[in-house]
N, C-alpha and C positions, 0 to 999 in steps of 0.2 A: 838790690839795686835789679844785678845780674840777670836774677833766677822769673824777673821782670820783665826784662829784656826782650829774652827770650822769647818768652809767654806774649807777647805784641809780634812779635816776626813769625809765631806760629800761626797765631789770629788771623792775621793781613793774608799768611798766605792759601791758609780755610778760606775767607774769604774771595778771594783771586780764585781758589782751585771753582768754590760755588758760583764762581760768575761764570768762568768757563762751560760748566756742570750746563749753566743752565740755557747756554747759548746752543751746547754739543745736542740736548734734545728740545729744541723747539724742532718744532714741524719742519720738514723740508719745503719750500719753493724752487720758481725759477731764479734765481738768483744764486748765483753758482761758483765756484773756481775752473770747472774746467764744461768746456762745449766741446762738441762735433757737432757738422749737419755739410749738407752742401747745400746748393740752388740749384733750385727748379727751371727746366728751359723757361722758355716765354715765348713772344707771341711769331706765329712758323720757322721758330727753333732758332732765331736772330743772335748773334751774341749782341746782349743787353749795353745799351744802352752808358750805365752806372749800376755796379753796386755799393753799396755801402751798408758802414755796420755800426751803431748809437747803440755805444756804451757807458753805463752806468754809474758811476761809483757808492755801495749800499754800508762802507765800514768804513769808522774814524785813519786818521793818516793817510799815506799815503800807501794806491795798489796800482802797481807793474801786471799789465799788462800784454801778455806774446799775441797774435794775430798769427797764424803759419799757411799756408799749405804744398804740404812736403813733396807734392808732383809737378811744381810748379815752381818749386826752388826761389817760394816767395817768404817775406815772413817781415811785419812789421812791430815795433814795441812800442804800447803808449801810456802813459804813465800819470793817474789822476788821482785831487783830491774826493776828499768826502765831500761826496754830493753836487760830482761835474759830472757831465755829462759833456762825452769825447764821439766826435763823428769821423772815420777810417772806412776812406774805399776803398774796394777789394779790387786787384786784376779782375777784371767784367770774364777777362776771355774761360774763368773758373768754371764758369755756370755751367748746371747738364746742355749740350744741344742735341737730345731727339736721344731713342731708345739706348741701353746699355750703358756698359762701362762707364763709369763718371772720374775722372781726373784729377776732379776739380774742390774733393776732400777740405774744406778748413777747417782747425783746432784754435779751439782758443785759447787759455789758459789762465789766471791771475793769482797772485797773492793773495789776493782777499773779494767777498764776495760781488758779484758784477751784475749788475742785470743787460743782455745784448738785445737784442734789436737790428734784424735785418730788410735791407731795399734791394727788390729785381728789380728797376727800372729802362724801360723803352720809350719813344715819345709813343705820349698818351694810351700808355698800357702799364700800365704795373702794380705792384702788391707790396706788405710791408706784412712781418710775423717777426712771433716771443721764441728768439728761443730757448730750447728746455738745458741746462745744465746735464751733465752726463750719472750725476746721483738722483736723478727724475725719472731715467730713462727703461724700459720696463721691457715685456715679454709677451704681450700682444697687442694689438691696435687694429682699433679698424680704419679705411683710408673717409674721408670728408673730401667730397672734389661735386661739381654740375655736369649737368648734361654739353658736352665740347658740340663748336656748330665745326663746319665742313672746314675739312684741312687743320682743326686744331685738336687736342690732344685733351684729353683728362690724364691726369697722371699722380706716377706717386715715386721719392726717392726713400732707397731704404744706404743706413750707415753702419759699418760694423763695429763698434766702438773696442773687441774683442776678436783673439785668432781666432777660429775655423768658426766659424759663428751655420748654424746650420738654421736656414732659413725658410718655411712654411707656407705657400698666400694659395688661398681660397679664394677666386676671380669671382666677380660678379659680372664681371666682362669678360668681353673675347677679345687676346690681345697676342700678339709678335716677342717671344723672347728664344732668342740666339737661332733663327730661322724656322721654329718652331711652332705653330698655334697653338694656342690653350682658348679654349670656350667655356663658359659664364658656369659655372660650378667645379670645375676643375679645379684641381690642388696643381700648384708649379713650384716646384723644390729649387734654392740657391744656398750657394756655398757662399760667404761674408768674411775677408778675411782684417782684421784693424786697419780700421781708416779708408779700407776698399768702399768705394760707393755705388751702387746703381737705381737708374732708373725708367719705370715702364711706364707707356703709354698703350692710352683709345684710346679708338676715336669713337665708343660709347663711356656711359658715367660710369665710372667703376666705385662711386660713391659704395661705400657695406662690404668692402676686400678687405677679408680676414687675414693679417698677419703674426706670425704666432714664429718665435725663434727660441733657440738653445741655451745663448745667452742676451745682455740686454744688446739691445736695437734702436737709432735713431732714426725715425721715419719725417720727410715731407711731406705734402698733400694736398692737391690743389689741381689744378687746372694750366695750358696757354695759356689760352684766351678764351674765355665764351661768355655770351648774352644771358642777361638774368633781367627776371625768367627769358626762357628764349622766346621768340621776335619779337624781344623788345632789347631792341639799341642804344650804346655801343656792345663789342665786347673789350671785354679786358683778365688782366695775368690776375687769378685765384691761388694762394697760396697758404697755408699752413708750416710749424711744426705740432706735430703732435702727440698730447699726451698719451700713454698705458690705459689698461681697462678699470685697471685695480686705483685706478688714482678716478676715475667716474667719480658724480654724485646723483644726488636727485633731485634738484633743489636747485629753477634755474628762474633767476628776470632779466629781460630783454626789452630794453633802452628802442626807443624810438630814433635814427639818425636825424639832427641836427639838419637846417638847411636844405631837410629831403619833404617834400611834401607826397609824394608816390609811396610811401611805405619804405615796406621791408619784406624782403621770404628770409625762413630761415627751416631747415630740416633738425628732426630732432634718429638719430640713431641710436639701434639698439646692439647690445654687447653681450644678449643673455635671451631664447624665446621665453617667449610670451610675457610679451614686458605688456605691460598696462599704462599708460601715461596718463594724466590729466591736464587740460589746455583751457582755461577759463570760462569751468564749466562741464566743457566733454570729452569724454574718454576716449581713447584713442589704442588702439589691438594695434604691439608690432610683434608678428607671428615667432619669425627667427630671425637668430644670432646674425649681425648685420640688416635687420630687413630697418628700412628710414619712411621717413614720412614728411613731404612736405606743404607747406601754409605759406598761405598768401597774406599779410599782416595790410591790407589797404592802407591804415592811418594814422596818424602819429601814436600812436597810441602804446603804453607796457602794457607787456605778455607774461606770464608767470606759466611757469609748469608746474608738474608736481608726477615723478613717479614710484614706481612702486620695485622698480630694477635697475640697476645705473644703465644711465644712459647719455651721448657724446650730444650733445648743440651749438648746431652751428650758423651762424645769423650770415644774411649776402644783403650787400645794397643796390639797387636794382639798377637799370641803366641810365645813360644819359637820355635817351628816349621820355623817360617815364615824366619826367621833370625839369627836364633843360639842363640839370644838374650833376656832377660830379661824373658816376661809371659801376660798373661791379663791381665790390671787394667780397673777402669771404674773411669773419675776423671765429674763431672760437668764443664762447666763452663759459666760464670758469660757473661751474657748480657753487651755489651756496654753503657749501659745507666745506670750497678750498679757497673761500676768503681769506687774502690777507691780514694780516696784524700789525699794529704801527708804523710804520713808514716805508716805503719802496722813492728809491728816485729813479728813472725813467725817462728815456726821449720817445722825442716826434718831430715823425720827418714832414719840413716845412716845405719841401722843392721836389719837382719833378716838370724833369728837360730844365725846360726860361718857365711854368705858375708855379707862382705861388702859391699855398694851398691853404685854404683855409680848415684852420684845426680844432681839435674838442674834445673832453674826456662827458664822454657816460661815465657815468659814476654812480653803485650802487651801494649802499653797508647795513648790518645787520645791527640794532643795538638801542639797547632802553636809553641813552643817552641819543638825542636825533641832530644834534648841532655842536658838534664838536667833532664834525668831520671840516678839513682842508684838507687845499688845493694854494702851491703856491702862496701858503701862507693868512689863503683869504679865505673864512664860512663860506657858503655857495648853496645850504641845500634848506629844503621845504618837506618835514613828512608829508606819506605819502602810507597808503595801504598796506595790511601788511602782507605776503606770502606766506604760500600752504608750508608748515615745521610747526616743532613744537624744540624745545628747549628756550631760554635767551639769548639765545642769541642770534636766531631764527628768527625770532617771531614783533620785531619791525623790523620797519624799514624807511630808509630815504636815498632819495634819485635825483639828479643834474645834472643836462646836460653841459658843457662851461666854456667856453672859447680859451683858444690854448694862442695862451701869444709868444711861447720863446719854448726853444726846442730843448732845452731839459723841462723840466717839473719833477715838483717832490708831493705827492699824498703824504698826507701824518694825519693821525691819530691815535691815542696813547690815552683813551682810557678801557677801563677792565668791560673784558666782553662787546667790542669793534672790532667788528672785519670786512673788509672791504674790498670792493673790486672796482675797475675803469677798465671800460673801454676805449683806444685811441686812433681816434681818425680823421681824416681830414681829406678833402675834393676843393677840384678845382671844374675849370668847363673839358669834361669827357674824360678828366683821370678822376684818381682816391688811390684811397690805401687804410686799412685797416687788422688789428691788432688786439690782443686784451693787454694791459700795464703789467700785471704780473699777476700767481695765483698760490697757490700753495700745493705742493702733491706731495701729501698723508698718504697713507696707504690706507681707502676706504675700503674696498675688497681684501680680506680674508682666508684662507686655504688652514684643512684639515683633513690629512687621512679619511676616507668614505670609509662605511661597514660593510662595501661590497666591494672594495677597488679604489672607484675612484677618486681623488679631491672635492669636500664637499663647501661650497664657499657661504661665506656669512661676513656679516658687516660687524667691521673690523670697531671695537669699542672706541670712543672717544681719547681716552686714556692711553691709548697703545700709536703709537707714534714711531714711523723709524730712525734712528737718531742723524744729525747731519754731522758730513766728515769734517773734521775737529785742524782735519793735518794742513799746512799752507800747501797746495800746487805749486811749488815755482820753476815761472817758464823757463823751459831745457831746450836743448833740439831736437829734432826729428826721432822718434820712438823712444822717449820724454813717456813718464809715468804719468798715472791720475787717477782718481778718486770713482771706475766707473764704475766697479761693481755696483745695482741694484738688489736689494734685498725681496727675498719675499714670501719672509714670514710679519707678522707684526714683533714688536721691541717696545716692552713697556718703558714708557720715560722714567716709573718711579726704579725700576734699576741701570738705567743709563747715567743717572745722577745721584746715586750709590757708588757704582764704580769710580766714577769723579771724584769724587769728595773725600770717600774715604783714606785716601792714602797722609788727607792733610785733617783730618778727623784723629784718624789714629798721631800723630804727633800731637795735636793738639790736647788731648785727653793726657800725653806723657807727660806733657810739660804741666801741667794742671792735676798731675800726681807727685811732680816734681814738687810745686809751689806747695802743695799742701805738707809733703816730708817739710823741707826748708824751713818752713811756718814753724810746724811742731817742734822740730832740733831745737831752733828758737823761745820759743817758750819754755822749754827746759833746762833750757842754760844760764835762762834769766828768771 
């Protein structure tokens, strides 16, 4: 009986370790335990009326979250239960107020995985973003912005997450830094320390500006206030937290915005030269890295894209003058390759100043089972035509726009081979916001040494994933540790799982050997 007891313990330990291993080898996504970012400038570099974070708890049990602005001697701690969403107001003084160093770096640490979205709000001009955890940051980015109106700025903001990070910026527009002017095409080099932030602004469109660094970097991007498209009033703030180049994909679906009859604008941005993009039957060439093209979709129609090299796709809502509803916002469109799996808890902002917002989720998912998706426990989808692609998880799509009635929302689909994506947005008269609810951050572009020196790039195999950090980042004081290093290569999930379960497996085998030996001795005895 004693042997069986210990054997049971060993088996239980092995199963628990295997469960942890499956979590460890799950693909990285926009949920995490540590986030580092800063809020950009809003209209005319004014102090925002309100800065807010919506934090959603995505793991069972109690999650403790600490939000800190070290340079302002400000911090707040909140606790969340599984599937709970909390709104946290941030000191508006932490927002950037023009070009140059920014003192308002925010550090968010949680004991379990959370999702975070941020809102920068002034009267009639605001936008929101989905924050990317430090484990998903990288070393190569391209700016997404728009043509600024007079006295307003196209802008991006960089934040170091490790000490002594060297950053090279190849500009797509003229700007001034440290009293020196730099022209389009010039390279600007700066150094940032851990949690140090710098904002760059230009009166010309900075879209396509290339940012590379010696260590992982956090990059915010957008505009203080702008018209979309140009000459269509009124202006509004734009912002997104940018994903690194090695997470970009090649297949995209863009859905029209509900209650907006004037259609939408979208841009495609190339990260590599000679990129071809297939858009609804037409081929578009992007000749250089950082090249971009803008398109006007005047009707309320779904749009699909496919490229031969990784691209970033950004969708813009049009100004209020177009159809007397809403105002501009900017949202990243996650590629099909980075759609989420299983479940995500996220928040949606329901108010801008005194205006209550009409909130929506534009949801797409890929699966052979077209009716298994649910939002807040309710199925709401109809099958639609497939988008370009190969493989079972990219052959079928469904999409729908669903009104949101609550700040807290849960997207769920546990069907095998199902991946999904949602863009969350809201409109009121003369104001709006939009951002993706969540997406994976799998490394899709891998590198190997080239035959003649430079690294050669190739598409990472589906079975190769960067492992998710498993050790929790416990909230601590300023200067505390985190899991900020982003890996540059691809790691086989088989290796990750084997390394995780090996100790329990060895114990189990030993216990089996002991059991066999004891049974053998008992048979000889009787």
